[in-house]
C-alpha positions, 0 to 999 in steps of 0.5 A: 609512162605505162599507166594503164586504165581499165576500158570503161572505168576511172580505175588505173593501174601501175605497169612496172617493167623489169629485165631478165636481171630484175632490174627496173626498165627506165621509161623514155624519158630516162625516169622510173615508174617505182619512183613516180610510184613512191611519190604518191606513196608518200603524199599524205594529202591523199594517203594509199591505204591498200597497195594491191600488187600483182605478178603474172606467170610464165610465158607472159610478155608485156601485150600478155601482161596487159591483158591479164592485169586488164582482166584481173582487175576487171574482175576485182572491179566487178565485186561491189560488195567486197568494195563497199565492205572494204571502204566500210572497214577501211575509213578513206579508203584508197586502193593503189594498183600495181602489175609487176612485168619480168620477161618469161616468155621466150620469143616475147616483145618485151616492150609496151607496144602501141597496139598491143600486138607481137610478131614472132620470128620463124627464122632460127637465128631469132629463135637462137639468139633468144634461147641462147639469151635465157640459157646461156649465151655463147658459141657453145650453145648457140651451136648446140641450139642451132643443132636441136633446131635443124635436128627437129626439122628433119626428124622422123622419129622422137628418138634423139640421136646421142649427138643431139642428146649431147646437145640437150646436156650441153644447154643444161650444162650452160643454163646453170640449173641446179637439180634435186631440191625437195624444198622446192626452190624454183628452178631446182624442184626435179632430180634432173634433166632426162631430154629423152624420157622429155621427148617420149613423153610429150610424144605419147601425149602423157603431158602437154608439149606447150604450157602456154595460153595461147601458142599452139605450136613451140617456135610457132612451128607445128608437127607432133614429132618436132614439137616432141623434139623440141619440147626439153628446150621448152622444158629448160626455158620452164626451169629456167623462168622458174629460177628468174621468177625466184631470183626477179621476186628475192631482188628487185620485186623485194626491193620495191616492197620495201622501198614502198614500205618505206614511203608508207609505213601505213599503207597495207600490202596485198599480194596476188601471184598467178603461175610462176607469179607465185614464186615472185610475190612469194620472193618478193615477201621472203627476200634472197639469202642475205637481204634486208627483212621487210619493214613490217609483214604483208597483209596477204598472200593469194596464190593462184595456181601456183606453178611453185612446189607443194612442199614450198611452205612445208615445215619437214618435206617427207621426201628429205626429212629435215629440210623445210620448204624453200619459203618456209621462213615466211611461215616462221618469221610470219612475214604474212599478217593476214591468211595465205590463200592458195586455188588448185583446179584439176582442169589445169593442164600446165601445172597438173601436167607440163609442171612436174614433166621431166622432173623425175615422176617416172615412178616416183613414190608417194609418202604423207597423204599421197602427194608427190615429191615434185607438183604444183600448187595448182594441182595439190595446194600447200602441203606439209603445214599442219595450220592448213584448211581446204575448203571450197572456193565460195559464190561472190555472195558468200563470205569466208572464214579465214579464222581457223588456220593460216593457210587456205587451199581452196578446191576451184575446179568448178570455176577455173575450168575453162580452156581447151589448149594444152594448158588447159584452164590455167589461165582461166582465173579472172572470174569474180569468184576469184577476185571475190577470194582476193577481196576476202583474204584482204578483209580477213587481214583488216580482222586479224590486225583488228582484233588479232583473229576475231570474226571476218565478219560480213553477213550471210552464211559463212562457208567454214572448213568442215562444210561440204562441197555445194552441189556446183563444185567439183570434189578435191582431185584424187591423190596420184596413183604411183607410176611403176617403173623397174623394180616396183611392182604396183601390185601388191604382194599376195595376202597371207593365207594358208590357201592350197598346200604344195605336196608335203615332203616326205615325213621324217624318218621314225624317231626324228623329235627335231632338232637345231643345226647348232651346238647349244652354246652361247649367243656370239658377239663379233669383231670388226673386219680389217679397213677398206683398200683403197680404190686403184688409180685412174687418169680421170678425178672428181673434182669439188670446188666453189665457182668463181672463188679464187685459189686461197681465197677464203670462204666466209660465214654467211656468204653463198657459194656455188659447189660444184662436183664434175670429172675432169683428166687433171686433178685441177689446182683451183679445185677445193678438192678432188680424188680419183674417179675410179671408173672400171667397170661403171660403162657398160659395153655399148654405153657412150656415157653415164649419169651419177647422181650426187647427194649432198648432206651437211650439218654446217651449210644451208644448202638449196638443195640436196641432189644433182646429176653429172653425166659422164662420157667414156673420155674426156670431162663430164657433159655437166657438173652437179651444182649446189648452192651453200653457204657456211653457217660458222667459221672453222672446220665445217663439213660436207658429205658428198655420196655417189650412186649410179642408179640407186646403187651406192658407189662412193663417199667424199667427206670434204672439211673446209676450213671457213674463214681460214685463206689459203688452208686445203679442204681435207678430203676422205673417201669410203666406197666399194670395188666397181667391177662389174656395176655397170650391169648391176640393176637399179634400187629404189633405196638405198642406205649408207649407214657408218660410225660417226662422231662421239661413237654414234652412227650415221645414216644417209638415205637415198633415193624417194627420200634423200637426207642424212641423219644421226641415228640415236644409238651406239655400238653397244645399244645396239649390240644388246638390241640384236642380242635380245632380237635373236633370243627372241628368235628362239623363242619361235623356234623353241616353241612347245605345243600343249603336249610339249612338242617343238612345232617348228622343228618337227614339221614344216607345216605349222598349225595356225595357232602357232604362226599366230604366236611366232606373228606376236614374238617377231612383230615384237621383235621387229618393232622394237628395232625399228624404233630403236633405230629411228625412234629411240631416246634422244632421236631428233625430229629428222631422224623420226621423219626418215623412220616414218618415211620408211614405215610409209613407203615400205607399208604401201602395198603398191610397191615392192622395193628393191633395197639397198643397206650399205653398213660399216659395222651395223649388221641389223637383221633388216628384213625382220623390221616390222613396219607397221603398228603393234600398239593393239589398235589394228591386226598384225600383219606378216606383209609388215616385214620388211623382207617379207614384202621387199627386196632387202640386200645387205652389203657390210662397207668396211669389208672389200667386197668386189662388186662383180657381175651378177651372173653365175656362169653355168657353161661350160659347167657350174661348180658346186661343192658340198661341205656336209656333217654327215653325222646329223643323219644318225644324230637326229634319226633322220635323212637330211645329209642322205636327202640333200647329197641325192639331190646334187647327184640328179642334177649332177647326172641330169644338168650336168652340174659337177659336184665335188662332195668334201668328205673331211674337215681337211679337205674342206680347209684344203679347198679354202687354202687353195687359190685355184679352187673353183667353187661357184656355189660352196654350200655348208650343212652343219653345225656352228656355233658364235663366240663373244668377246668375253667368252672363252677364246673370244670370237676366233673360237667359233667355229663349224662342226662337220663329222664331229670335228670342229673347225674354228675361225682361228683354224681358218685363218691359219690354215686358209687365210683371208688373203687366199681369194677363191678363183670361182668367187662363190656364192657361200650358203652356210646352212648353219645356226648363227652363220650370218650373225655378227656383232657391231662390238666385234665385227668379224665371223664365218660371212666376213671371212668368206667375203674377204677370201673373195666370195661373191656373197654369203647367205646365213642364218641370224640364229639356231635353225631347225634341221628339218627347215634348213633341208627343205629351205636349201632344196627349195631355194636351190630348185629356184636359183638353178632354174635361173630366178635372181637371188633377191626374188628367189628369197623372197619368194620362198619366205612367202611360199612357205608362210602362205602354204606352210604357215611357216615364218622361218624364212626370215631367219636367213640373212642375204649379204649379196648383190640381190641380182645375182642370178645363174646364166643360162639358166638349168633346167 
């Protein structure tokens, strides 16, 4: 039997061997070592008082496990004072020591060697066999591995060929690995498998290519390029072994612990894990879904340099609000009687660098105290649990105070520091100081059991949480810095100061006392637009089904299933549900494949992860599936929502309803989405929110990006309508602001005195903060909704980030740019940078309008077509040259850069152009008065009107004389520089913006309330200067808002809303 004795001592320990399926390996004579262990535990003549169980981590074959346990137990034995203390506290102290071995080393030895030596094979056949046994044995996997290894032998560049990328995708698919578990499910705590990114990171030295403690090169072969090419194989092994550690812990190890507790009802159990062994012992305590709970809590849990998610024990993961950590139940069910202790070290390269390699860390956002979405306990400790205490590791002569919390993160960089290989100090744990921690935790567990949190005992100085680090100790690691990615700037926007001003605009003509673009009428409410048009049929399908479940078989409450989404050329009869895969425009001309992200949200299923990916080739079946482990929480209809995105851009949603417990009942599926024309050339988005009406007159909000979740907002259409009306009334207080002399400062000029700017900040910040609060923190908001609001605040106020935010909303026209994300309590100064639209690019897309997503480039060749639609009477009315100067601007551009300008003089000309499908306008510009009408007002919303040459054109007139179904050939960007042109109400969703988008406009720019005429003219001139010169729409609007604020103290740019792709730009630029 493999009972090991520590050299030079009378200490022995049991080494139990398990196979890759979590089953105990029998001894040579067919007996099981666990039977001998249970027999000794049941022996009451010499009762075992304490059982110490240890688990090794990744890359631990039997010889490595023996070496680690020998060293670790020797370190424990060296702590004589702790042994004496334990004996004093535990009469008849009689410990049992157990080491668990589970196969975690590729190409390793899995039997007890006679001399402790292992030889690795260097030929491909042995490597192929070993990798295939881990990742999925079959002809397809073996062929892919063979091609990868052969390519690595001859490659002279770290760039993967398309065929090799496909081979890696095949291996990921057959591995059965999952993605997207922000809750920290081991093996699924990564966003996706990107082999080229892993190779690039590995080759550039951003992360070690080998996190093992002993092997200098993958497969025993050298060469930097070859190592880089093969690094995705080790990454797959890394994730697969994490998954294996979870499976082993929740099955074989959990069953062993339960059996030992039965054999000895009085024994105390102390568990220690290293690296992936932390996953094993956590799973050993928690058990898997559906497995029996432990008979009683364990006494101690010690996680040393854990390669386990820092959020695995969190109450609420900040990147997935409402989602607990994967092992949260250990704390909630009080499965550990004593302290849960971890160590971390800045010298651990395996956890600090290799752990997150390929797990989506490029450009990752940081929340909370700047902790990453994917990171290991060995680098960050356990996070997300309030009762957590940070303290330094102590020398062996100092006791610990473990009475002030539940979790204790020990900074051990001054002890765990030796190791110059790629893994760094990851395995440098066999120190008396580290062993002393385990003893101290076990002793504290005794104290907790004896007096429920009394003194931990022992003499000498006690290290409490508030004690500074000893001089010899290293400080805690600094929080990581966010990595830049496309669309994210690591530099904050410039601070708002008045600074040097640009040349002022020409003063208005004598007699001008300010004026608004608007007829002084009541504020509008609005109306719903038409239902979304179903996408056209295509030959491929998105199939959703439960793997391994026969067609017609019932889905049973409480059972676990794998729900998989994939693309196929047929609508499979075995699929639970299928919808048409509308792929027009998804593929760029040179793209061989695309990656779709699938985010799953549900209240009716327990689910292991929320995010998965599908790799889709141009033709045929998808290379991979997005898989999710789900378990129904109830019988009857159970709903699940799948949101599909490409590069953060919202594409489609599937609403699935499964009849749980009802055999033969097909799933119901409905879809909503956007037309996909031109989506291939759209740029990524950093954060996407999809908002749509939910049950009970509420709104559902799906958040995709660094925060991934679905919540129910505590609002109704009537309530939000009231909030929006109130917000617009507050904006009018700024527009109508008067100084001591009664002058309307925001109407008379562009330059605003500091006092007026400060007053505007007070009013607008209060308005924006109230809107934000009503959306995410109002009466009835659950903890999950509040967590989303908190995460959005943290992201949007981080000075290192500038986000591209996409809002896809159905009947919820919130003025998003006006949301104030900072503190308005008076404790901190107000800051213009805290308005969402003053720091970030915000695009709004009304979901239920079939607004075609088209290429964001507006072609300027052979000639850009612009139409001007002015109310010429504004100049005479206001005693200014607002219309005349804008005509002069376009006359100059027509002569200088060749723009084709059409100046429509009458309302009939305007309506006639809108009724003609051949109208070539690419930019349709209106500068006029306007008014919106509400549901209860005379004429209703249809009486909302534009005033051109003093003649009112109502929305009803436009509907009758230029119907919505007459789509404009030029697909214009419509800029309605008139009051209330962007105003839409959730109670009656209609208005000028939806009208133009239904007619084929690529987007609409409008205002949220009545707008100062002078500012509107000046804003339009500067906007078109930027836009004609090629600046993308979102950049131009954000830059212009900041320009007016910083140079003129004028915040009126926040009045403009953009219902358009923010990347829209004129190409080639016209200068």
